[in-house]
C-alpha positions as a printed NumPy array, in Angstrom:
array([[ -0.739,  -0.379,  -0.335],
       [  1.614,   3.047,  -1.227],
       [  1.644,   6.83 ,   0.893],
       [ -1.011,   7.971,  -0.081],
       [ -3.496,   5.134,  -0.115],
       [ -2.335,   4.568,   3.964],
       [ -3.535,   8.63 ,   4.083],
       [ -6.817,   8.348,   2.173],
       [ -7.905,   5.051,   4.462],
       [ -6.835,   7.044,   7.641],
       [-10.154,   9.614,   6.868],
       [-12.649,   8.738,   5.331],
       [-16.168,  10.379,   5.773],
       [-19.482,   9.883,   3.159],
       [-22.129,  12.051,   3.573],
       [-25.335,  12.697,   2.23 ],
       [-27.395,  15.647,   2.304],
       [-29.525,  19.031,   1.227],
       [-27.714,  21.941,   0.569],
       [-28.297,  24.686,   2.863],
       [-26.354,  27.258,   1.556],
       [-25.368,  27.532,  -1.826],
       [-21.286,  27.977,  -2.055],
       [-19.209,  30.854,  -1.483],
       [-15.391,  31.332,  -2.649],
       [-13.223,  30.733,   0.033],
       [ -9.439,  30.793,  -1.475],
       [ -7.214,  29.802,  -4.135],
       [ -4.667,  27.089,  -4.05 ],
       [ -2.112,  26.466,  -6.724],
       [ -4.226,  28.075,  -9.338],
       [ -7.004,  25.973,  -8.266],
       [-10.06 ,  27.601,  -6.772],
       [-12.05 ,  26.518,  -3.722],
       [-15.354,  26.902,  -2.477],
       [-17.352,  26.447,   0.756],
       [-20.93 ,  25.58 ,   1.423],
       [-23.168,  24.252,   4.288],
       [-24.704,  20.464,   4.008],
       [-27.787,  19.502,   5.74 ],
       [-27.82 ,  16.303,   6.647],
       [-30.785,  14.701,   8.589],
       [-30.019,  12.341,  11.792],
       [-31.938,   9.229,  12.65 ],
       [-34.398,  11.545,  14.984],
       [-36.188,  14.354,  13.282],
       [-33.218,  16.542,  13.618],
       [-30.317,  17.569,  11.23 ],
       [-26.415,  18.808,  11.817],
       [-25.474,  21.409,   9.498],
       [-21.683,  20.628,   7.924],
       [-19.285,  23.01 ,   6.068],
       [-18.073,  21.337,   3.109],
       [-14.647,  22.365,   1.155],
       [-14.759,  21.69 ,  -2.76 ],
       [-12.56 ,  22.064,  -5.171],
       [-13.549,  24.379,  -8.624],
       [-13.051,  21.489, -10.674],
       [-15.015,  18.979,  -8.717],
       [-18.014,  21.089,  -8.764],
       [-18.118,  21.801, -11.863],
       [-21.256,  20.332, -13.686],
       [-22.982,  19.175,  -9.931],
       [-26.083,  21.26 ,  -9.005],
       [-24.788,  23.117,  -6.262],
       [-28.115,  25.112,  -5.726],
       [-29.845,  25.639,  -2.541],
       [-31.96 ,  22.501,  -1.468],
       [-30.232,  20.038,  -4.087],
       [-29.863,  16.41 ,  -2.653],
       [-25.698,  15.809,  -2.504],
       [-24.062,  12.671,  -1.905],
       [-19.997,  13.22 ,  -1.416],
       [-16.456,  10.482,  -0.242],
       [-14.316,  13.08 ,   1.219],
       [-12.225,  13.67 ,   4.728],
       [-12.865,  15.746,   8.035],
       [-10.473,  18.354,   7.607],
       [ -9.248,  21.274,  10.068],
       [ -7.26 ,  24.614,   9.704],
       [ -6.183,  27.989,  11.892],
       [ -7.931,  30.678,  11.11 ],
       [ -6.943,  34.164,  12.605],
       [-10.026,  35.427,  14.645],
       [ -8.931,  38.717,  17.22 ],
       [ -5.316,  38.058,  16.371],
       [ -6.285,  34.162,  17.58 ],
       [ -5.549,  31.081,  16.07 ],
       [ -8.875,  29.211,  15.907],
       [ -9.404,  25.942,  15.036],
       [-11.849,  25.457,  11.864],
       [-12.831,  21.686,  10.816],
       [-14.584,  20.87 ,   7.433],
       [-15.039,  18.343,   4.916],
       [-12.951,  18.305,   2.174],
       [-14.488,  16.512,  -0.738],
       [-13.046,  13.977,  -2.576],
       [-15.343,  13.365,  -5.353],
       [-19.251,  13.501,  -6.065],
       [-21.536,  10.418,  -5.946],
       [-24.982,   8.964,  -6.371],
       [-27.101,   9.396,  -2.925],
       [-27.122,   5.905,  -1.677],
       [-30.177,   5.311,   0.586],
       [-29.188,   1.728,   1.984],
       [-26.255,   3.907,   3.561],
       [-26.133,   6.161,   6.522],
       [-25.824,   9.495,   5.76 ],
       [-23.494,  11.009,   7.743],
       [-20.22 ,   8.488,   8.037],
       [-16.821,   8.572,   9.793],
       [-13.718,   6.438,  10.09 ],
       [-10.688,   7.81 ,  11.461],
       [ -7.315,   7.021,  11.919],
       [ -5.049,   7.973,  14.601],
       [ -3.363,   9.116,  17.153],
       [ -4.308,  10.706,  21.011],
       [ -2.879,  14.468,  21.031],
       [ -3.962,  15.946,  24.306],
       [ -4.961,  14.097,  27.595],
       [ -8.96 ,  12.994,  27.119],
       [-11.904,  15.293,  29.315],
       [-13.604,  12.706,  31.553],
       [-16.694,  14.197,  32.835],
       [-20.591,  13.688,  33.473],
       [-23.687,  15.65 ,  32.135],
       [-26.353,  17.001,  35.432],
       [-28.427,  13.934,  34.158],
       [-25.407,  11.719,  34.547],
       [-24.317,  10.29 ,  31.256],
       [-20.563,  10.146,  31.055],
       [-18.748,  11.696,  28.257],
       [-14.991,  11.751,  27.115],
       [-13.706,  14.613,  25.092],
       [-10.644,  13.468,  22.689],
       [ -8.281,  15.305,  20.292],
       [ -6.917,  13.184,  17.653],
       [ -4.327,  14.137,  15.513],
       [ -5.089,  12.643,  11.993],
       [ -1.861,  12.415,   9.762],
       [ -1.924,  13.629,   6.166],
       [  0.346,  14.19 ,   3.202],
       [  3.283,  16.433,   2.766],
       [  3.37 ,  16.071,   7.18 ],
       [  0.858,  17.879,   7.598],
       [ -2.324,  16.742,   9.99 ],
       [ -5.737,  17.029,  10.738],
       [ -6.577,  17.365,  14.43 ],
       [-10.13 ,  16.309,  14.925],
       [-12.567,  16.86 ,  17.725],
       [-14.283,  14.014,  19.2  ],
       [-16.689,  12.775,  22.327],
       [-17.194,   9.865,  23.46 ],
       [-20.602,   8.454,  25.749],
       [-21.078,   5.897,  28.078],
       [-19.116,   2.943,  28.083],
       [-16.827,   4.073,  25.113],
       [-16.19 ,   7.54 ,  27.536],
       [-14.689,   4.931,  30.529],
       [-12.626,   3.501,  27.673],
       [-10.781,   5.849,  26.299],
       [-10.531,   8.528,  29.767],
       [ -7.13 ,   6.672,  30.682],
       [ -5.418,   6.663,  27.67 ],
       [ -2.605,   7.903,  26.927],
       [ -1.378,  10.645,  24.356],
       [  0.266,   9.126,  21.495],
       [ -1.818,   6.336,  21.62 ],
       [ -3.253,   5.112,  18.027],
       [ -6.928,   4.14 ,  17.756],
       [ -9.264,   3.927,  15.121],
       [-13.081,   6.013,  16.21 ],
       [-16.189,   5.3  ,  13.38 ],
       [-19.024,   7.48 ,  14.28 ],
       [-20.564,  10.939,  12.58 ],
       [-20.064,  14.543,  12.63 ],
       [-22.595,  16.362,  15.153],
       [-22.805,  20.162,  15.138],
       [-24.008,  21.576,  17.381],
       [-24.556,  25.373,  19.156],
       [-23.223,  26.723,  22.135],
       [-23.258,  30.453,  23.491],
       [-20.043,  32.234,  23.489],
       [-19.099,  35.246,  26.547],
       [-17.309,  37.818,  24.943],
       [-17.462,  39.934,  27.963],
       [-19.113,  40.733,  31.528],
       [-22.734,  41.933,  28.556],
       [-21.592,  40.826,  25.435],
       [-22.397,  36.882,  24.072],
       [-23.102,  35.247,  21.157],
       [-24.128,  31.914,  19.691],
       [-21.413,  29.991,  17.933],
       [-22.239,  26.732,  16.395],
       [-19.094,  23.588,  17.141],
       [-18.19 ,  20.959,  14.758],
       [-16.812,  17.15 ,  16.169],
       [-17.142,  13.87 ,  16.179],
       [-19.366,  11.705,  17.633],
       [-17.955,   8.463,  18.228],
       [-20.186,   5.595,  18.168],
       [-17.238,   2.298,  18.035],
       [-13.061,   2.737,  19.106],
       [-10.595,   0.407,  18.566],
       [ -7.398,   0.404,  20.221],
       [ -4.862,  -1.961,  19.909],
       [ -6.794,  -5.339,  20.277],
       [ -9.558,  -4.018,  21.643],
       [-13.097,  -2.942,  20.252],
       [-15.692,  -0.998,  22.264],
       [-19.052,   0.342,  20.958],
       [-21.221,   2.414,  22.144],
       [-24.068,   1.222,  24.733],
       [-26.244,   4.041,  25.232]])
């Protein structure tokens, strides 16, 4: 297996949903233009996730990306740093590798990542005693780059990973979720922001394969 194939296998995303916001120009790299839009992806419940997507103008050519259009895609969950108010902020997006025909037999929001724990896990319980553990996973990419993906594990998975050591390699399977939260700006100001993370349903660490139990 060559190096490029390995990096592709480390980070795989399949999404199927409707265009929530039409593409807007983002940036140019080596003469190739890139655009960003938001894809509305349904959950099994009545809720939806609103997921940022980045796509090359070359791949987007000939594809219906108007608001409300149905799209299915294969890609990778990527991160990059953006300067805001003189501070570096971690941004997350799904980088499109190709558009595909929608397949009703597939889960519309599927992610598989293989990487390394790069920060001590943070374990906590909710007011309703649900166990949660936050992870930061470094997923290697070509050209000596890495994507830093926040993950959240629940229940048995949270207990399984709470003591895992920095540097440990794991594989995680789940879905990208979006959630709104209120950020306090000052004593009198606050604003609603959106966070994105991988909600973990299954973890493989060494010979142990664990799945969420609640």
